[in-house]
ZAKE-743995 format. One line per field, with one value per residue: residue number from 1; y, x, z of N, C-alpha, C in turn. Coordinates in Angstrom, 2 decimals. Atoms other than C-alpha are relative to their C-alpha. Layout:
# ZAKE-743995
n <- (NUM|...)
n.v <- (Y|...)
n.u <- (X|...)
n.w <- (Z|...)
ca.v <- (Y|...)
ca.u <- (X|...)
ca.w <- (Z|...)
c.v <- (Y|...)
c.u <- (X|...)
c.w <- (Z|...)
This chain:
# ZAKE-743995
n <- (1|2|3|4|5|6|7|8|9|10|11|12|13|14|15|16|17|18|19|20|21|22|23|24|25|26|27|28|29|30|31|32|33|34|35|36|37|38|39|40|41|42|43|44|45|46|47|48|49|50|51|52|53|54|55|56|57|58|59|60|61|62|63|64|65|66|67|68|69|70|71|72|73|74|75|76|77|78|79|80|81|82|83|84|85|86|87|88|89|90|91|92|93|94|95|96|97|98)
n.v <- (0.46|0.60|0.61|0.08|0.85|-0.50|-0.90|0.09|-1.35|-0.11|-1.22|-0.23|-1.23|-0.72|-0.92|-1.03|-1.39|-0.85|0.09|0.13|1.43|0.50|1.44|0.65|1.35|0.70|1.38|0.73|1.06|0.03|0.28|-0.69|-1.46|-0.67|-1.36|-0.75|-1.31|-0.79|-1.20|-1.00|-1.01|-1.00|-0.87|-0.98|-0.77|-1.02|-0.30|-0.77|-0.16|1.28|0.60|1.46|0.55|1.46|0.63|1.41|0.74|1.38|0.70|1.27|0.82|1.25|0.81|0.62|1.11|-0.13|1.30|0.48|-0.78|-1.24|-0.70|-1.41|-0.82|-0.30|-0.15|-1.35|-0.22|-1.24|-0.25|-0.87|0.01|0.87|1.39|0.28|1.12|0.36|1.00|0.72|1.02|1.31|0.50|1.08|1.18|-0.11|-1.20|0.11|-1.26|0.12)
n.u <- (-1.32|0.03|-1.26|-0.23|-1.14|-1.27|0.16|1.14|0.55|0.84|0.82|0.62|0.77|-0.36|1.05|0.06|0.20|-1.18|-0.40|-1.43|-0.25|-1.38|0.04|-1.27|0.06|-1.24|-0.05|-0.50|-0.79|0.30|1.41|0.88|-0.06|0.71|0.42|0.51|0.52|0.49|0.74|0.21|0.93|0.34|1.08|0.39|1.16|0.45|1.41|0.67|-0.84|-0.56|-0.99|-0.04|-1.18|0.06|-1.22|0.24|-1.19|0.32|-1.16|0.29|-1.18|0.35|-1.04|0.58|-0.77|-0.14|0.14|-1.29|-1.11|-0.31|-1.21|0.17|-0.63|0.84|1.41|0.53|1.32|0.70|1.22|0.88|1.37|0.11|-0.31|-1.43|-0.40|-1.41|-0.43|-1.23|-0.50|-0.11|-1.35|-0.33|-0.37|-1.41|-0.14|0.65|0.16|-0.46)
n.w <- (0.40|1.33|0.42|1.44|0.34|-0.52|-1.13|-0.91|-0.22|-1.20|0.04|-1.31|-0.17|-1.22|-0.43|1.04|-0.39|-0.22|-1.40|-0.30|-0.05|0.00|0.15|0.30|0.54|-0.31|0.45|-1.17|0.61|1.44|0.27|-0.95|0.03|-1.10|0.32|-1.14|0.40|-1.13|0.40|-1.04|0.48|-1.01|0.45|-1.00|0.44|-0.95|0.24|-1.05|-1.17|-0.42|0.88|-0.09|0.67|0.07|0.51|0.29|0.37|0.38|0.54|0.65|0.24|0.67|0.62|1.19|0.57|1.45|0.64|0.50|-0.55|0.73|-0.45|-0.33|1.04|1.16|-0.37|0.22|-0.60|0.30|-0.74|0.76|-0.52|-1.16|0.35|0.06|0.86|-0.15|0.98|-0.36|0.93|-0.61|-0.23|0.94|-0.77|-0.47|-0.83|-1.29|-0.73|-1.39)
ca.v <- (6.90|5.98|3.57|4.06|2.21|4.46|6.53|6.68|9.71|10.69|13.22|14.70|17.23|19.72|22.28|24.60|28.37|31.24|30.00|29.96|26.36|24.56|21.07|18.62|15.39|12.88|9.64|7.37|4.45|3.39|2.43|4.80|8.53|10.67|13.86|16.43|19.55|22.31|25.11|28.29|30.67|33.88|35.97|39.16|40.95|44.20|44.88|47.53|48.05|44.36|42.60|38.88|37.09|33.48|31.29|27.88|25.34|22.03|19.40|16.28|13.47|10.55|7.72|6.39|3.00|3.23|0.43|0.15|1.19|4.79|7.06|10.55|11.90|13.62|13.78|16.77|18.32|20.98|22.55|24.02|24.93|22.99|19.80|18.45|16.24|14.41|12.47|9.85|7.83|4.12|2.50|0.11|-2.37|-1.25|2.08|2.05|4.99|5.58)
ca.u <- (-21.78|-21.15|-18.47|-17.20|-14.45|-11.59|-13.12|-15.49|-17.78|-19.32|-22.19|-23.42|-26.21|-24.81|-26.88|-28.09|-28.16|-25.82|-24.99|-21.58|-20.59|-17.37|-16.82|-13.99|-13.44|-10.86|-9.97|-9.59|-8.30|-8.57|-12.25|-13.61|-14.39|-15.31|-17.27|-17.89|-20.00|-20.77|-23.30|-23.31|-26.21|-26.80|-29.95|-30.86|-34.21|-35.24|-38.95|-40.69|-37.77|-36.96|-33.98|-34.08|-30.84|-30.78|-27.76|-27.94|-25.14|-25.59|-23.01|-22.99|-20.43|-20.65|-18.36|-19.02|-17.85|-16.53|-17.21|-13.57|-10.15|-9.29|-6.26|-6.01|-3.70|-5.63|-8.91|-11.09|-14.13|-16.71|-19.56|-22.51|-25.92|-25.23|-24.14|-20.62|-19.15|-15.86|-14.06|-11.44|-9.26|-9.40|-6.29|-4.48|-3.81|-0.19|-0.81|-1.62|-2.95|-1.30)
ca.w <- (-18.97|-22.60|-23.79|-27.33|-29.16|-28.00|-25.19|-22.24|-21.88|-18.53|-18.53|-15.25|-14.64|-12.16|-10.30|-13.10|-12.98|-12.20|-8.71|-7.07|-7.85|-7.08|-8.40|-8.71|-10.60|-9.42|-11.16|-8.13|-10.19|-13.82|-13.43|-10.74|-11.04|-8.01|-8.63|-5.90|-6.31|-3.84|-4.26|-2.21|-2.59|-0.65|-0.84|0.97|0.73|2.37|2.81|4.90|7.26|7.65|6.19|5.47|4.65|3.51|2.96|1.31|1.01|-0.83|-1.61|-3.74|-3.85|-6.26|-7.25|-10.72|-11.95|-15.49|-17.99|-19.10|-17.77|-18.73|-18.48|-17.06|-19.80|-22.56|-20.60|-21.52|-19.88|-20.67|-18.70|-20.58|-19.14|-15.95|-17.76|-17.25|-20.01|-19.39|-22.14|-21.17|-23.51|-22.86|-21.40|-23.72|-20.91|-20.37|-18.60|-14.90|-12.86|-9.51)
c.v <- (-0.72|-0.56|-0.07|-0.85|0.44|0.89|-0.34|1.43|-0.06|1.33|0.10|1.31|0.61|0.88|1.14|1.40|0.72|0.00|-0.09|-1.49|-0.28|-1.50|-0.53|-1.41|-0.64|-1.43|-0.79|-1.16|-0.10|-0.29|0.69|1.51|0.54|1.44|0.63|1.36|0.68|1.28|0.91|1.08|0.93|0.90|0.94|0.86|1.00|0.38|0.70|0.06|-1.28|-0.50|-1.51|-0.49|-1.52|-0.51|-1.48|-0.64|-1.44|-0.65|-1.36|-0.72|-1.31|-0.70|-0.79|-1.09|0.15|-1.38|-0.61|0.82|1.21|0.58|1.48|0.92|0.18|0.12|1.45|0.11|1.34|0.10|0.97|-0.18|-0.99|-1.47|-0.14|-1.23|-0.22|-1.12|-0.58|-0.92|-1.32|-0.39|-1.15|-1.27|0.07|1.15|-0.20|1.36|-0.22|0.96)
c.u <- (-0.16|1.38|0.03|1.23|1.29|-0.13|-1.22|-0.45|-0.92|-0.72|-0.75|-0.78|0.41|-1.18|-0.05|-0.15|1.28|0.46|1.51|0.28|1.48|-0.12|1.38|-0.27|1.36|-0.13|0.68|0.91|-0.45|-1.46|-0.97|0.25|-0.80|-0.28|-0.59|-0.45|-0.55|-0.64|-0.14|-0.88|-0.36|-1.09|-0.36|-1.13|-0.36|-1.43|-0.59|0.80|0.60|0.99|0.03|1.19|-0.08|1.30|-0.31|1.31|-0.42|1.27|-0.43|1.32|-0.46|1.25|-0.66|0.94|0.01|-0.01|1.30|1.10|0.31|1.31|-0.31|0.55|-0.94|-1.48|-0.42|-1.36|-0.56|-1.22|-0.83|-1.42|-0.18|0.28|1.51|0.24|1.49|0.31|1.34|0.39|0.06|1.46|0.24|0.43|1.39|0.16|-0.78|-0.06|0.42|-0.74)
c.w <- (-1.33|-0.32|-1.52|-0.25|0.67|1.24|0.84|0.27|1.22|-0.09|1.32|-0.06|1.33|0.39|-1.01|0.57|0.30|1.45|0.12|0.22|0.02|-0.18|-0.33|-0.50|0.25|-0.50|1.11|-0.42|-1.45|-0.34|0.95|-0.05|1.18|-0.41|1.25|-0.49|1.24|-0.54|1.21|-0.59|1.16|-0.58|1.13|-0.58|1.10|-0.37|1.22|1.30|0.55|-1.04|0.24|-0.81|0.08|-0.61|-0.19|-0.46|-0.27|-0.51|-0.51|-0.23|-0.62|-0.49|-1.11|-0.49|-1.51|-0.64|-0.50|0.67|-0.87|0.54|0.19|-1.10|-1.18|0.32|-0.23|0.67|-0.44|0.91|-0.82|0.53|1.15|-0.26|-0.18|-0.88|0.19|-0.98|0.45|-1.14|0.75|0.16|-0.97|0.73|0.56|0.98|1.29|0.68|1.43|0.86)
C-alpha cells in the first residue's frame, strides 16, 4: 500500500499463470478494502490406459487497512502478470462511503 499526495495505491500479487481466476475488490468503508480471489484448476492426464483427473480450488480473502480515507468514484484497477494494482483518490473529508 502506497500513500501519495492525492491517491492511495494498493498492489497485490494474485495467483500467477493462465489459471481460471475470479477475484473481487470491495471497499468496505473509506479505510478498508476487502480482496477475494478464487482459483480453479483442472488437469486430466491419460497414461497407459489410465486416466487421472485432478481438481484444485484455492481461495484467498484479505482485508487491507488503508492509510487515508479514499473514495470509490474514479477508482481504477489493472491486472498484469498476476499483479493487481488499484488506484483510489483520497477523500477530501466531505465525502462519505455508504
